[in-house]
C-alpha angles and dihedrals in degrees: 000000000000121000092246093050092046091050091050092049091046090056089057092051092045089052092050094050097037097096094047092050094046089063091060104032128059111263092245094060099041106158101217098048103034115012100040095054091045092053096042094049099044108025112026095074090071102017104032138097096296101040133029110185112194089008091285127136124187101178096089135037097233092049092048091050092052090059128203141278096292102039144017093202103072091123122021108177112229094012115077091164088065095042113106089207091067093043090054097049091047096046121110092201107106090210092055109029124098135248090041131220098047097301095129121177116246114256092248091056091048091052089046090056090047093050091049091053093045087053090058102274092261111200134168107246088196087078091066098084088064088075121075115273092231115067119217132042124326122250108248126216088245091058092048088052092060108126097244092055094052122097118270110265128209101225122197117253103259122239117248135193096230101049091162089073093063119103097156135015085255089069093058092059092047095042093048090060093045092050090049090053094043095245129140120221118239119261120260117285121249118267091250093054092044098053092046091049098048094040092054090042094055103029108019090231134101119255115254120243089252091054091048093052094046093053098042092049096043106110096187117119090230096047092118094046090053089048091055092048092049092052093047089053092050117106085226088070092069091047092053100043094041088066090060090054093045088055090054096049093042092238112202133162095211133057099242126213119086100323097037089194113198120249099207104196105045090100084084089069090051090052090047090058093047092049093046092053094046089050090048090233109192110263094231090058089044089057095045093051092052096044097041112001094131091053095044098050116359090176094060117091091202093053092048091050091048091053086061082088084093090058098054102090130083116279128203106211119209114275130171112339097340113146118246090220091060092052091050090051092051091052093048090047092053093047092049094048093052091053088058096045101039104038107016099035093220133118093248092160090069088073094058095095102025142348109305108272095218111016127058093253116126123213088238088055089057094056093040088058090045088055089071086066096043094105095044118115135166117268130181119199113201118229094182123120118244089258093049091048093048093049092048093050093046094051093044091048092050092053092044091053087059096044099048098064090044090055090050090054090047091064091070103025121111140185119356092353090060092050093050091048092051091051092049093049091049092050091052092047090051088058093060109121120245115268115270119257112290146152113252101212140131138247138187124272118232087235117032122224110264108249120214133175101258118217108237086353091282113148095222096050100078120185130173116349114240138196130210120301137142122245111293096231091061099047141040119282088235095065109112128217118264117230118252089243092066107130117251096004096181092054085062091051094046092050091052093047092053100038106129088229091059107117098207112037099067094037092052093050098047089047089054090051092048092049092055092049097047103024092245130056125236079247103042094205098066095183096041121061089157130108093278091053127084119278115241114271090217110018093177092056091048091054093043091055092045090052094046089047092056094041089057091057097267089289120155102208095064088049091052090050091049090056102034095050091054121107087231091066092044094055121124122246093236126054136171087240094059098113096050094041092051089054092055100034111015093171094051091233089150091053102233088157139012112263121231115240138193122239114262120243093265094045090051095052092042091050093052089052091046100049091042089055094237101106113129104215096197113134132216133353134100118344120263126240111210126196113278136185105285090228091062093048092048089057091064118101088242111019090193088071088077098071108173113229107253096217103080091197086068090061089074096056118123115284095250087069095056114105114270101222114174099212097045125048118178110256095233089053098042094048089056094055103268100169128241114266096224100081138029115276113204095173129014121230120234113213131176120209142139099267089066091061091044091051092050094047101039107016128127090236102047099045100054090043090050087057090052091045090054091049090052091051091053091047099046100031103038093149093090146282095306091056091046094051091048093050091044092057094043090053099042103030101026093237141067116272120266119246091260093046092051092049093049093045093052090047091051093048090052089071106020135056121260091247090064090050090052090050090050089055090057088057097050119109086227087067099037098046135054118212 
């Protein structure tokens, strides 16, 4: 409703209620004839039905009493001296007073407002329906027309001049742009570069010398296609690509914050992701299982493990006098935010405290989406046998019987006695056995948590109650809220997320896949498709890929093939046109060549294990604790939580199987940009700094593995130094050494041990980077 229409309608209501109000209020502060016009003429422009600056509305009594973002005491009936409204209109400070910009109220009007408040601030609540039902700004047609909120199109493959350069429809979209800009694509990469590139891309591991030879010597026209298919069928594919997804969903096996308590069975979710990717599970099913697996099929162990998605974030457990309601609000907030980041690719969390400042997401939309999670609670399903369960309870009970009296004594103990008691209690708590095997999942509460719009996002400042509804910008205005009592609420959410007509879910996913193949997404900001994010460099290609992805049953492997078999992916890093292309497109957004990239933290560690011959290829199972600097362990709230795995062979498992503890990242991983586990990571940064070189030269990981690498070279290339140098380069760099490299290596080995040469290989760009 427009401001003018609302004002006209308000006048009719004021006239209707004028007589009734005049019986209760003094004649000089009659609401309809004196207060209503004063508020509408001076306040409604900024705090009326169409705009609510600072979250404040002054066109209804209940809204005015709730206050705004900066104060709850705008209107205090009977106490004008404590009402911020009066303080603001009386203030001489131009940054504080209202109305702003010099339009000060006359003194008699200020006193009239004060008298009305002192008389009880009588106001006809029947006027409230004249204001829109939905607080906050309206979504404009221009905002709805933003590219990311439009339906996915199926654009035609564009015509190009050099059709002979096309190996996949992807190439036509890229080449059309290059031809328009007058740029030539780079030539095809060498076979050695290509096999190393695609092997790391799909498995996260280097190709073996045998694999290098087989591909380079394969004369078949489809040798590369068969290579891609072989790698997609490898179980290592799931291990590599699962890490990308775990980054997005901020997978962690501890609760974070001060205590960082372990959650011992979440490794089952990690294994679920690996298995799903290797099986090429359709992405829409993958999403539905994670969002609502327990509601869809409560009898399926796989579905219950998948629903552990809601258990992956950091959790602040109650401590001291912390309110339970605040903890519940934090959990619901975290679960809502990750829905926005992981599946929708929007900064939904920015609407928690107010309407989104940039994107057309209302604060009420945020809490309506949160309402789908209102019934969700943690649920652990034991997998222990009766004997295991009984033994666990007996041992726990025995320790607890010793701890309880010590805690009673602790309440009155002081000085040295208190210190000794605390130490004894901690030692006993450290002896508690690990939790028995279980599935960490969720289930629905019989009575959902009531969801309100929270002023400033604070759990104890409840505004209007809301039901379940999807963001306004993505649906019709006529769609009504669903009640919180709707059965299987997360099934409704999952169905909406995976609806083929959804404009964001398929685009966000194919952009993630593209970014991991090329280093940068078609949309650079993988977790932000909103107005503050980057626009797509090739919007037609993005929609073409999204359409093809859905037409292929939402399966990832056909999408990989579509991209990997393109000539664009097979381009070399260097091209004769480099200088001119850099001048026109320095960031290579038009993909006139294939960018070089450094190995990720996990790829680097796994590669050291692989080339040294010590990699343990076992898959799945409980996560591994490897030895860490004692100083780092001692900094934990409870150092005993870092219990090093006894079987040393387990220490050489792939990095994805190492425990994901939030408050302790391994130094070799952290220094090479492994992200924090507290928030979603859509795209890893790639930094270059001195501690990386120090870690590779002096680190506790690189040096023992250099010894193992040297032993492998002696064992497998016993013919002499030349054979050892050749094998070392083929293992670490994926190619034979150049003439200069061979000469320098032999000269080095004439005066230094083989272990030092192996360590030097770990520090070469040829090992650290993929062309």
